[in-house]
N, C-alpha and C positions, 0 to 999 in steps of 0.2 A: 707268774701272774700275781705275785704278791706285790705289796707296795714297799719297795726298798728305797726309792727316791721320791721324796715329797716335792710337789710343785704347787704353786699358788695360782689362783685364778688370774692374777695380774701377769704372772710369768707365761701362763698358757695363752692368754689373750694376745700378748705381744708376739708369741711364736706363731699363732694362727694368722697374724697379719700377712704372712708370707704364703698363705694358702687360700684358694678360692672357695672357702667353706662358710663364709658369713661370720656373724658375731657369736661369740661364746655365750651360751645361755646357762649351762650347768655342767659340772664335772663331778665324777664320783670314782674313788679308788676301788679297784677290784681286789678283794682280800682272799684270793685263793691261788693255789699253785705255788711254785717255788723258784721259777727261773727269772722272770722279767717283771717290771713294773707296768701295770696296765691301769688305764682310766677309761671309763665310759665318758664320752664327751658329746654334749648336745649343743648344736649351733643352730642358727637360723636356717641352715640348709639341710638339717637332719641330724641323725645320730651316728657316731663314729666310735672307734676304739683307738686310743693312743697307747703306744708301747714304747717304753724306754728300756733299752737292752742293757742288762746288768753284767752279762758274761760274754755274749757274742761280740765280736769286734766289727768295726766298720768294713774290714776287708772280707769278712765272712758273710755279712748280711746281704749283699747283692744276690747271692745264690737263693736265699730263702724268699726274699721279696720278689725276685724275678720269677721264681717257681710259682708263687701264688698268683702273680699276674698272668703267667702262662696258663695255669690250670683254669683260672676264671675265664680266660678267653676261649677255652676249650669246653666250656659248659659245666665245669666242676664248681659247685657252690662254695667257694672259699673266699676269705677276705682279699680285697683288691687294694693295694696301696694307692694312696692319693698323691699325685705329684704336686710340688709347690710351684710358685710362679717362675722358678728357674728350671722347671722340668726335672726336678730331683725328687725321688721317693724316699730318700734317706737324708736326714739332717741331724742337728744336735740340739738338745734341750737340757739345761742344767748339767752340762758336761757329759751327757750320755748320748749315744746314737739313738735316734728316735724316728718313728714313722707313725702315720695315722692311716687307718683303713676303714672301709665301710662296715657298719654294724649289721650283721646278718640276722634274719628272723628265726624265732624258735627258742627252745630251751632244751637243756640236756635231760636225759632220762635216767632214773635210778633203777627202774625195774623193767628192762626191755622184754617185749614179747617176741615170739618167733618171727612175726611179720617185720618187726624192727630189725632183727638180725638179718633177715633176707634183704632188706633195703640197704643195710650196711655192706653186705657182701657184694651187691651190685655196684654200689658207689665206689668201694675199694677197687674193684676190678676196673671200673671206668677211670679212676685216678691213675692206676698203674699204666693203662694204655695211653692216656693223655700225656703222662710224664715222659713217655718214650721219645717224644719229639723235642723235649727241652734240652738245649745243647750243653748246659753246664753240668758239673758233677761235684759231689761232696762226699768225702770219706766218712764212714760211720765213727763218730767220736766215742761211742760206747762199745767198741769191738774188743778184740782180745787183749790189746795192750792196756786199755782202760780197765778191763776186768781185773787184770793182775795188779795194777797199781791201786785200784780202789780196795781190793781184797786186803792188801797189806795195811792199808790205813784203818779199816774197820775191824780187823780181827782182834785188836786189843780190847774192844768193847763187847765181844761175843762170849757166850758160854763155850766150853770145850766141845759140846755136841754141835752147836751151830758152826763153830770154826771148822770142825772136821767136815761137815756137810758142804760148806762153802768151798773149802780147798779141794775136796774130791770132785765136786761138780765142775769147777773151773779146769781142773786137770782133764776131766772127761771131754770137755768141749775143745780143749787144745788138740785132742786127738781126733775129734769128730766135728767137722765143720760143714757149713752149708755153701761153701764157696763154689762148688760145681753145679749148683742149681741155677735156674734163670735169675738174672740179676736186673736191677733197674732202680729208679728212684722210688723210695718208700716214704710213707708218712712217719712211721716208727713210733707213734704215740697216739693211735686212734682209739683212745679210751672213750667211755660214755660221756665224760665231761668235755670232750673235744668234738662232740657232734651235737648239733642243734636240730631238734625235730619241730617242725611247724605243722601241728596236728599230726597226720600220718605220713607226712613227707619230710625229707631231709632239707632243712633250711640252710644248713651250713656246716662245713668242716673247718675247724679252727686249730690254732697252735701248731704251725708247721715248722717250728724252730728246732726240731730233732730230725727233720727230713734229711735223707742221705741216700747214697747208693749202697744197696745191699741185696740180699736174697728177697725176692718177692714173697716167697712162702713164709719167711720170717715175719714179714709185715702181717700176713694173714694170721699167723700164730699169735702175735701180739694182740691183735684185735679179738680173736676167739677167746683168749685167756681172760679178757675182761667182759665181753658181751655175752658169752655163752655159758657162764658158770651156773651150776645147779647146787644141790646140797653137798656139804662136806668138801667143797672146793673141787668137785668133780665136774667135768663138762656135761652139760645138758644135751642129750642126743638130738632132740627136736630143734633146739636153737642152733646147734653146731651144723647139722645137716642143712638147715635153712640158709645159713651164711655161706657155707661151702658151695651149695648148689648154684646160688645166684652169682657168686664170684666166678665159678667154673663156666657159666653160660657166657660171661664176658671175656674172660681170659682162661681158656681151658688149661687145667693142670697137666703136667707131664708125668710120666710114670716114675721118674726119679724123685719127683716131689711127693708122690704118694708114699714112697718108701721112706722118705726123710721126715714125714709129718710128725712122728713122735719126738724126733730130735729137735725139730723146730719149736715145738711146744715147750720143751725143756729149756732151750736157749732163750726163748722169750720170757719165761718165768724167772730164770736166773738173772737176766738183765734188770728186771724191775725189783726183785728182792734186793740185789746188790745196790742199786741206785737209791732205794728207799732206806737201806741201812746207812748209806753214806749221808743222806740228807738228815736223818735222825740224829746220828752221833757226831756229825761234823757240820753243823748248820752255820750259815753265814749270818752276820749281824743284819737285822732288818727290823722294820716296824710292824709289819703284818705278814704272817707266813702260815702256811697250812702244810705241815709235814705229814706225809701219809704213813700209815702203820706198815712196816715191812713184813709183819708176820703173815699177812694175807698171801703174799707171793711166796713166802717160804712154804706155806701149806700147799699152794698150787704146785710148786716145784716138787714137793715130796710125793704128791699124788701122781705126777707124771713119771717120776722115777720108779715108783712101786710097780713091780711086774704084775701084781694082781689087779692094778687099775689101768693098765695100758690099753685102754679102748678109746682111741682118738676119734671114733665115729667118722671115719673117712667115707667118701661117697660110695 
């Protein structure tokens, strides 16, 4: 969501002539995130979000855009791509694949309460159920092979202690996987900044560009690790129970998922510690970027590893 590719009002106005969205009134670059270029776009027909894809290819994007359209049609409040006059939801702008979607109401929360966590659990369960009828599939680009490759690239930048921790944890997950658990399409990045609350209701889920097929429990763990933290990077019992209970009411957990819950929490923490290390030490050239501090997820991972703190507050 950083601005890697600049576009002018003239360029955007010309591009919008192919869309039934009216005249361009205003545009503003979104200076957060690390993957794509985003602009808020206001036209005479309303407010939209323009995305220029910096890494994903035109062959990959139909999965993500089709998934969003599918989920929106099944009652999940997520961005719905707008088709141009040729009935295409993906085109090119300044040499990059681009799409424009409706702008959803609300804003992200920095300090969620248990009621917000309960709403997220319900919505995540609904998302997983709705995605079951989506016919396409996408492999997880941040799975085992990526972990090994990324580790090799970031280790030269790490202290000996952090390098040992990273290597040992990746070796652990090579031997202990979530592959036997219920699988499906997951959001894979449902952090607080990717959920918009409109007062007490969820106005939108955004940023589906890490969505993939993987363990459903892994998606729950990713979400809990961000939404339900308390002091000292330990999970807050009330928030965790609130999220798990409402999710379970929509898609009941299976016994093997209960047993794998501590493993899923570790796998989710490792994924974001490693990706944040990579983004910090191996950044791409850009104009505006917001790299996240990897130490937060290192601390979360260490708490999940520590036997004294292995209380995952399961139902």
